[in-house]
Residue frames as qw, qx, qy, qz and C-alpha x, y, z in Angstrom:
[[0.000, 0.889, 0.458, 0.000, 0.00, 0.00, 0.00],
 [0.403, 0.537, -0.029, 0.740, 1.30, 3.45, -0.84],
 [0.278, -0.189, -0.457, 0.823, 2.02, 6.19, 1.68],
 [0.239, 0.051, -0.039, -0.969, -0.71, 8.38, 0.22],
 [0.197, 0.416, 0.878, -0.135, -4.44, 7.80, 0.42],
 [0.031, -0.210, -0.399, -0.892, -6.57, 9.51, -2.21],
 [0.513, -0.496, -0.442, -0.543, -9.84, 8.69, -0.43],
 [0.435, -0.200, -0.685, 0.548, -9.87, 9.52, 3.26],
 [0.304, -0.652, -0.185, -0.669, -12.58, 11.26, 5.29],
 [0.276, -0.040, -0.725, 0.630, -12.28, 11.96, 9.02],
 [0.415, -0.606, -0.403, -0.546, -15.53, 12.30, 10.96],
 [0.207, -0.030, -0.684, 0.699, -15.86, 13.61, 14.51],
 [0.399, -0.584, -0.465, -0.533, -19.08, 14.05, 16.46],
 [0.103, 0.024, -0.638, 0.763, -19.97, 15.52, 19.84],
 [0.322, -0.566, -0.689, -0.318, -23.39, 15.15, 21.45],
 [0.039, -0.120, 0.448, -0.885, -25.22, 17.35, 23.93],
 [0.053, -0.492, -0.851, 0.176, -28.40, 16.84, 25.92],
 [0.123, -0.344, -0.232, -0.902, -31.26, 19.25, 25.09],
 [0.054, -0.234, -0.799, 0.551, -33.02, 19.52, 28.45],
 [0.312, 0.289, 0.169, -0.889, -35.62, 22.09, 27.34],
 [0.612, 0.190, -0.456, -0.618, -37.01, 19.69, 24.71],
 [0.374, 0.064, -0.921, 0.088, -36.77, 16.54, 26.83],
 [0.672, -0.389, 0.053, -0.628, -39.44, 14.99, 29.06],
 [0.137, 0.321, -0.915, 0.203, -37.75, 12.36, 31.26],
 [0.510, 0.042, 0.632, -0.582, -41.07, 11.49, 32.94],
 [0.805, 0.433, 0.104, -0.393, -42.26, 10.32, 29.50],
 [0.753, -0.165, 0.518, 0.371, -38.94, 8.61, 28.63],
 [0.529, 0.787, 0.209, 0.237, -38.30, 11.26, 25.97],
 [0.517, -0.630, 0.192, 0.547, -34.65, 12.39, 25.87],
 [0.561, 0.819, 0.083, 0.081, -33.57, 14.81, 23.12],
 [0.629, -0.445, 0.287, 0.569, -29.94, 15.08, 22.02],
 [0.453, 0.867, -0.144, -0.149, -28.22, 17.36, 19.53],
 [0.805, -0.217, 0.321, 0.450, -25.04, 16.20, 17.84],
 [0.188, 0.903, -0.235, -0.306, -22.46, 18.35, 16.11],
 [0.891, 0.099, 0.349, 0.272, -20.57, 16.65, 13.28],
 [0.076, 0.805, -0.411, -0.421, -17.41, 17.67, 11.43],
 [0.895, 0.288, 0.305, 0.150, -16.64, 15.89, 8.16],
 [0.099, -0.833, 0.402, 0.368, -13.05, 16.59, 7.04],
 [0.884, 0.462, -0.052, 0.055, -11.51, 15.47, 3.76],
 [0.445, -0.727, 0.478, 0.213, -7.99, 14.39, 4.70],
 [0.803, 0.184, 0.492, 0.281, -7.49, 12.60, 1.39],
 [0.288, -0.315, 0.413, 0.804, -6.10, 13.81, -1.92],
 [0.013, -0.280, -0.715, -0.641, -9.30, 13.81, -3.99],
 [0.394, -0.071, 0.137, -0.906, -12.47, 15.88, -3.69],
 [0.148, -0.217, -0.964, -0.041, -15.45, 13.82, -2.58],
 [0.437, -0.299, -0.146, -0.835, -19.20, 14.32, -2.27],
 [0.233, 0.016, 0.841, -0.487, -21.25, 13.05, 0.66],
 [0.348, -0.124, -0.686, -0.626, -24.09, 11.08, -0.95],
 [0.712, -0.423, -0.420, -0.371, -25.86, 9.29, 1.88],
 [0.195, -0.502, 0.643, -0.545, -25.84, 8.54, 5.59],
 [0.762, -0.205, -0.602, -0.124, -26.32, 5.38, 7.62],
 [0.210, -0.534, 0.515, -0.637, -26.74, 5.69, 11.39],
 [0.634, -0.255, -0.728, 0.062, -26.98, 3.02, 14.07],
 [0.254, -0.526, 0.290, -0.759, -28.56, 4.50, 17.22],
 [0.596, -0.201, -0.768, 0.119, -28.66, 2.30, 20.31],
 [0.420, -0.716, 0.058, -0.555, -30.47, 3.27, 23.50],
 [0.202, -0.530, 0.707, -0.423, -29.58, 2.23, 27.06],
 [0.809, -0.032, 0.467, -0.355, -31.79, -0.88, 26.76],
 [0.407, -0.194, 0.798, 0.399, -29.95, -2.08, 23.66],
 [0.549, 0.659, 0.494, -0.143, -32.80, -1.14, 21.31],
 [0.391, -0.175, 0.472, 0.770, -31.31, -0.44, 17.87],
 [0.424, 0.796, 0.271, -0.336, -32.66, 2.19, 15.48],
 [0.552, -0.006, 0.501, 0.667, -31.26, 2.25, 11.94],
 [0.264, 0.837, 0.165, -0.450, -31.45, 5.43, 9.87],
 [0.540, 0.117, 0.526, 0.646, -30.69, 5.67, 6.13],
 [0.241, 0.879, 0.303, -0.278, -31.01, 8.80, 4.07],
 [0.603, 0.590, 0.136, 0.520, -29.67, 10.95, 1.28],
 [0.239, 0.623, -0.182, 0.722, -27.03, 13.50, 2.30],
 [0.379, -0.369, -0.602, 0.599, -27.15, 15.30, 5.64],
 [0.026, 0.603, 0.356, -0.713, -29.54, 18.08, 6.69],
 [0.536, 0.756, 0.315, -0.204, -30.85, 18.27, 3.12],
 [0.209, 0.855, -0.412, -0.236, -27.39, 18.74, 1.58],
 [0.956, 0.088, 0.134, 0.246, -24.88, 16.62, -0.32],
 [0.077, -0.935, 0.271, 0.218, -21.71, 18.67, 0.18],
 [0.848, 0.396, -0.141, 0.322, -18.58, 18.22, -1.92],
 [0.517, -0.812, 0.187, 0.195, -15.37, 18.53, 0.06],
 [0.557, 0.717, -0.379, 0.178, -12.09, 19.47, -1.56],
 [0.765, -0.037, -0.452, 0.457, -8.93, 18.03, 0.04],
 [0.303, 0.028, -0.393, 0.868, -8.45, 19.79, 3.38],
 [0.339, -0.320, -0.134, -0.875, -12.02, 21.14, 3.42],
 [0.013, -0.181, -0.882, 0.434, -14.46, 20.51, 6.28],
 [0.400, -0.418, -0.430, -0.693, -18.25, 20.53, 6.47],
 [0.030, -0.043, -0.762, 0.646, -19.94, 21.04, 9.84],
 [0.467, -0.364, -0.418, -0.688, -23.57, 20.50, 10.73],
 [0.226, -0.095, 0.738, -0.629, -25.85, 19.89, 13.69],
 [0.574, -0.202, -0.600, -0.518, -28.72, 17.45, 13.87],
 [0.401, -0.327, 0.579, -0.630, -30.56, 15.58, 16.59],
 [0.515, -0.104, -0.825, -0.208, -32.22, 12.41, 17.79],
 [0.614, -0.438, 0.201, -0.625, -34.61, 11.25, 20.48],
 [0.364, 0.135, -0.909, 0.154, -33.98, 8.33, 22.82],
 [0.686, -0.515, -0.345, -0.380, -36.25, 6.54, 25.27],
 [0.801, -0.418, -0.238, 0.357, -33.39, 6.23, 27.79],
 [0.181, -0.963, 0.097, 0.174, -30.99, 8.78, 29.32],
 [0.299, -0.601, 0.645, 0.365, -27.94, 7.12, 27.74],
 [0.864, 0.414, 0.285, -0.031, -27.20, 5.71, 24.28],
 [0.416, -0.413, 0.511, 0.629, -24.70, 5.61, 21.44],
 [0.647, 0.716, 0.080, -0.250, -24.56, 6.54, 17.78],
 [0.371, -0.422, 0.650, 0.511, -22.24, 5.39, 15.01],
 [0.711, 0.579, 0.361, -0.168, -22.43, 4.80, 11.31],
 [0.517, -0.108, 0.492, 0.692, -21.01, 5.79, 7.96],
 [0.366, 0.719, -0.005, -0.591, -21.31, 8.20, 5.06],
 [0.751, 0.339, 0.472, 0.315, -21.38, 6.99, 1.44],
 [0.077, -0.767, 0.222, 0.598, -18.93, 9.18, -0.48],
 [0.775, 0.507, 0.295, 0.236, -18.19, 9.59, -4.19],
 [0.436, -0.485, 0.257, 0.713, -14.81, 10.94, -5.24],
 [0.323, 0.702, -0.164, -0.613, -14.45, 13.21, -8.26],
 [0.135, 0.376, -0.828, -0.394, -13.02, 10.26, -10.22],
 [0.723, -0.059, -0.421, -0.544, -16.24, 8.28, -9.63],
 [0.445, 0.051, -0.845, 0.291, -14.83, 5.96, -6.93],
 [0.594, -0.594, -0.113, -0.531, -17.40, 5.34, -4.13],
 [0.478, 0.113, -0.738, 0.463, -16.32, 4.55, -0.59],
 [0.553, -0.712, -0.424, -0.088, -17.58, 4.52, 3.01],
 [0.145, 0.524, -0.425, 0.724, -16.42, 7.06, 5.58],
 [0.524, -0.361, -0.739, 0.223, -16.77, 5.64, 9.08],
 [0.304, -0.697, 0.081, -0.644, -18.51, 7.64, 11.80],
 [0.346, 0.116, -0.821, 0.439, -16.90, 6.44, 15.05],
 [0.455, -0.606, -0.651, -0.026, -19.23, 5.65, 17.96],
 [0.051, 0.321, -0.323, 0.889, -20.04, 8.49, 20.34],
 [0.190, -0.368, -0.831, 0.371, -22.10, 8.65, 23.52],
 [0.288, -0.554, -0.247, -0.741, -25.44, 10.37, 24.08],
 [0.488, -0.308, -0.710, 0.403, -25.91, 10.95, 27.80],
 [0.309, -0.879, -0.219, -0.290, -27.90, 13.12, 30.15],
 [0.147, 0.651, -0.513, 0.539, -25.44, 15.03, 32.38],
 [0.333, -0.414, 0.694, -0.486, -24.42, 12.94, 35.43],
 [0.917, 0.049, -0.040, -0.395, -26.15, 9.85, 34.01],
 [0.833, 0.309, -0.431, 0.156, -22.84, 8.02, 33.63],
 [0.508, 0.146, -0.555, 0.642, -20.94, 9.21, 36.73]]
């Protein structure tokens, strides 16, 4: 394998609890998540689709597929980042999200960009 990678996307995500929209008495916990998608490769690439795996504290899995993110399919030049915020609702105070983005490079090559797992948690729920 060569030292260079033409197709490489780095994804980071941070979640926050949205207390004003949550109703713990009804098992309704709202979380916002802030995502940064950074093209660390050598070729421009467009984000075509998303695939999320959302797991609540009881192990219940929710799978989400969709085109683009927040109604967009951004194209990222090498070194360029795209940031967005979205949200989800859980029935428990703790959960996780992970997944992948389907990307298409300018040369037509399609590849998956992994979204590493991150935690959704009500403050003080874990410690």
